[in-house]
C-alpha positions as CSV (number, residue, x, y, z in Angstrom):
1,X,19.8,-28.2,26.3
2,X,23.1,-27.8,27.9
3,X,23.7,-30.4,30.9
4,X,26.0,-29.8,34.2
5,X,29.1,-31.5,33.9
6,X,29.7,-32.4,37.5
7,X,26.5,-33.6,38.8
8,X,25.2,-30.2,39.7
9,X,27.8,-29.4,42.3
10,X,29.5,-26.0,43.0
11,X,32.1,-25.9,45.7
12,X,30.6,-28.8,47.1
13,X,27.4,-27.5,47.4
14,X,24.8,-29.0,44.9
15,X,23.0,-26.4,42.7
16,X,19.4,-27.1,40.9
17,X,17.3,-24.9,38.7
18,X,13.5,-25.6,38.8
19,X,12.5,-24.1,35.6
20,X,10.8,-24.5,32.2
21,X,12.7,-24.5,28.7
22,X,10.9,-21.8,27.0
23,X,10.6,-19.4,29.9
24,X,12.8,-16.4,29.4
25,X,12.9,-15.8,33.2
26,X,14.8,-19.4,33.5
27,X,16.9,-19.0,30.4
28,X,18.5,-15.9,31.8
29,X,19.2,-17.7,35.1
30,X,20.9,-20.7,33.3
31,X,22.9,-18.6,30.9
32,X,24.2,-16.7,34.1
33,X,25.1,-20.0,35.7
34,X,27.0,-20.9,32.7
35,X,28.7,-17.3,32.5
36,X,29.7,-17.8,36.2
37,X,31.2,-21.3,35.4
38,X,29.0,-22.9,37.9
39,X,27.7,-26.6,37.6
40,X,23.9,-27.3,38.1
41,X,21.2,-29.7,37.8
42,X,18.6,-28.5,35.4
43,X,15.0,-29.7,36.6
44,X,12.2,-29.5,34.0
45,X,9.0,-28.6,35.6
46,X,5.2,-29.2,34.3
47,X,3.6,-26.2,34.7
48,X,0.3,-27.5,34.6
49,X,0.8,-29.8,37.3
50,X,3.6,-28.1,39.2
51,X,5.7,-30.3,41.6
52,X,5.2,-30.3,45.2
53,X,9.3,-29.2,45.3
54,X,8.5,-26.2,43.2
55,X,5.1,-25.4,45.1
56,X,7.2,-25.6,48.6
57,X,10.0,-23.5,47.1
58,X,8.2,-20.5,45.8
59,X,4.9,-20.8,48.0
60,X,4.1,-17.1,47.3
61,X,4.1,-16.9,43.4
62,X,4.5,-20.8,42.6
63,X,6.5,-20.0,39.6
64,X,9.8,-20.9,38.0
65,X,12.6,-20.3,38.2
66,X,13.7,-21.6,41.5
67,X,17.5,-21.9,42.4
68,X,18.2,-24.5,45.1
69,X,21.6,-24.1,46.5
70,X,22.2,-26.8,49.0
71,X,18.4,-27.5,49.3
72,X,17.6,-23.7,50.3
73,X,15.4,-22.1,47.5
74,X,15.9,-18.7,46.1
75,X,13.2,-17.8,43.9
76,X,12.7,-14.9,41.2
77,X,15.4,-14.7,38.1
78,X,16.8,-11.4,39.0
79,X,17.2,-12.3,42.5
80,X,19.0,-15.3,41.7
81,X,21.3,-13.0,39.5
82,X,22.5,-11.2,42.3
83,X,22.6,-14.2,44.6
84,X,25.1,-15.8,42.2
85,X,27.5,-12.9,42.6
86,X,26.9,-12.9,46.6
87,X,27.1,-16.7,47.1
88,X,30.1,-17.3,44.7
89,X,32.1,-14.1,44.7
90,X,35.4,-16.1,43.8
91,X,33.9,-17.9,41.0
92,X,33.9,-16.7,37.4
93,X,33.3,-13.2,36.5
94,X,30.8,-10.9,38.7
95,X,27.7,-10.2,36.9
96,X,26.9,-7.0,38.2
97,X,29.1,-3.9,38.1
98,X,31.6,-3.0,40.8
99,X,30.6,0.8,40.6
100,X,27.3,1.4,42.5
101,X,26.0,4.0,39.7
102,X,26.7,1.3,37.1
103,X,25.4,-1.2,39.1
104,X,22.1,0.6,39.5
105,X,21.7,1.3,35.9
106,X,21.7,-2.2,35.2
107,X,19.0,-3.2,37.8
108,X,16.9,-0.3,36.2
109,X,17.1,-1.8,32.7
110,X,16.7,-5.3,33.9
111,X,13.5,-4.4,35.4
112,X,12.5,-2.4,32.2
113,X,12.9,-5.5,30.1
114,X,10.4,-7.4,32.9
115,X,8.0,-4.7,33.4
116,X,7.7,-3.1,29.7
117,X,9.0,-5.4,27.1
118,X,7.8,-8.7,28.6
119,X,4.4,-7.2,29.2
120,X,4.3,-6.0,25.7
121,X,5.2,-9.2,24.1
122,X,2.5,-11.2,26.4
123,X,-0.2,-8.6,25.1
124,X,0.7,-9.3,21.5
125,X,0.6,-13.1,21.7
126,X,-2.6,-13.0,24.0
127,X,-4.3,-10.0,23.0
128,X,-8.1,-10.6,22.0
129,X,-8.3,-8.5,18.9
130,X,-6.3,-7.3,16.2
131,X,-6.1,-3.7,17.3
132,X,-5.1,-4.8,21.0
133,X,-2.2,-6.9,19.4
134,X,-1.2,-3.9,17.2
135,X,-0.8,-1.5,20.0
136,X,0.9,-4.0,21.9
137,X,3.4,-4.6,19.0
138,X,3.9,-0.8,19.2
139,X,4.6,-0.8,22.8
140,X,7.0,-3.8,22.0
141,X,8.7,-1.5,19.2
142,X,9.1,1.3,22.0
143,X,10.4,-0.8,24.3
144,X,13.2,-2.1,22.1
145,X,14.0,1.5,20.9
146,X,14.7,2.3,24.4
147,X,16.8,-0.6,25.0
148,X,18.6,0.3,21.9
149,X,19.7,3.6,23.6
150,X,20.2,1.6,27.0
151,X,23.1,-0.5,24.9
152,X,24.7,2.5,23.4
153,X,24.9,3.9,26.9
154,X,26.0,1.1,29.2
155,X,28.5,-0.9,26.4
156,X,30.4,2.3,26.1
157,X,30.8,1.2,22.3
158,X,31.8,-2.5,23.1
159,X,30.1,-5.7,22.3
160,X,27.7,-6.4,25.2
161,X,25.9,-4.1,27.8
162,X,28.6,-5.3,30.4
163,X,31.1,-4.0,28.0
164,X,33.7,-6.3,26.9
165,X,32.3,-9.3,28.2
166,X,28.4,-10.0,29.2
167,X,27.3,-9.5,32.5
168,X,24.0,-9.0,34.5
169,X,21.9,-6.9,32.0
170,X,23.0,-9.3,29.1
171,X,21.9,-12.2,30.9
172,X,18.5,-10.6,32.2
173,X,17.7,-9.3,28.7
174,X,19.2,-12.4,27.0
175,X,16.8,-14.7,28.3
176,X,14.4,-13.1,25.8
177,X,16.7,-13.5,22.6
178,X,15.4,-16.9,21.7
179,X,11.6,-15.1,21.6
180,X,13.0,-12.2,19.9
181,X,14.5,-14.1,17.1
182,X,11.3,-16.4,17.0
183,X,8.9,-13.3,16.8
184,X,8.6,-13.2,13.1
185,X,7.7,-16.9,12.9
186,X,4.9,-16.1,15.7
187,X,3.6,-13.1,14.6
188,X,4.8,-12.3,11.1
189,X,6.7,-9.1,12.9
190,X,10.6,-8.7,12.9
191,X,11.7,-7.4,16.2
192,X,15.4,-7.5,15.8
193,X,15.1,-5.2,12.7
194,X,18.8,-4.1,11.9
195,X,17.4,-1.0,10.3
196,X,15.5,0.0,13.2
197,X,17.5,-1.4,16.0
198,X,21.0,-2.3,14.7
199,X,23.0,-2.4,17.9
200,X,20.4,-4.9,19.4
201,X,20.3,-7.1,16.2
202,X,24.0,-7.3,16.4
203,X,24.1,-7.8,20.1
204,X,21.7,-10.6,20.1
205,X,23.9,-12.3,17.4
206,X,26.8,-12.0,19.8
207,X,24.9,-13.3,22.6
208,X,23.5,-16.4,21.0
209,X,27.0,-17.3,19.8
210,X,28.4,-17.1,23.5
211,X,29.2,-20.7,24.8
212,X,27.2,-19.8,27.9
213,X,23.9,-19.3,25.7
214,X,24.5,-22.1,23.0
215,X,22.4,-25.3,23.9
216,X,20.3,-23.1,26.4
217,X,18.6,-20.6,24.0
218,X,15.7,-22.5,22.2
219,X,15.7,-22.5,18.6
220,X,12.9,-20.3,16.9
221,X,10.9,-23.0,15.5
222,X,10.7,-24.4,18.9
223,X,9.4,-21.5,20.6
224,X,6.9,-20.7,17.3
225,X,5.4,-24.2,18.3
226,X,5.1,-23.4,22.1
227,X,3.6,-20.2,21.5
228,X,0.9,-21.8,19.4
229,X,0.1,-23.8,22.2
230,X,-0.2,-21.0,24.3
231,X,-2.5,-19.1,21.9
232,X,-4.7,-22.1,21.8
233,X,-5.1,-22.6,25.4
234,X,-6.0,-18.8,25.8
235,X,-8.5,-18.9,22.9
236,X,-10.1,-22.4,24.5
237,X,-10.2,-20.2,27.8
238,X,-11.8,-17.2,26.2
239,X,-14.5,-19.4,24.7
240,X,-15.4,-21.0,27.9
């Protein structure tokens, strides 16, 4: 995992991320911090026994990630991404586009990732029946088809959703790259199929090769093992 380079300080103000290494929402925040060139301390949370700091920092949802900036908590990953631009406008590249229309487009697709793609992937992992998992797999492919079109539209034929360089939507969707690449090991189904979503397949390779993503995005084998743990817990809970 990438480590902060100067004790987690940005502009003399300490940044900490309360997170968990497999979470795509945590991963997007960490990648965004790297894209901005901001130093931070990465604090791994035990999500079974959550710390008092996490519970106090996000008392509504009690979830990771939370960004602590000079001790003040900012919860929710997409909120954090926008906060980084607002709080550090002179540090690194802006994540969101300057044009209000393209900012709105980026926000729309980031919400789509969280609402449609993530929900479908969770349903595949946790589906109680083979029929339910198959239907969720189709929903996952449908979401990826839509994101293939979004990449064509947003990139303008360039390498990233943000154009020549990765931005807000790249970070937001990029948090899922490790899971997308691990999916065949988890389910036997290849999501980043170059025959079906060639633009996304190539984008995922470029994204994973970024210095900002190296050492942050977990290896597929790690995520596959973690997925087995999640499935075992769900099966045990269903049997009770």
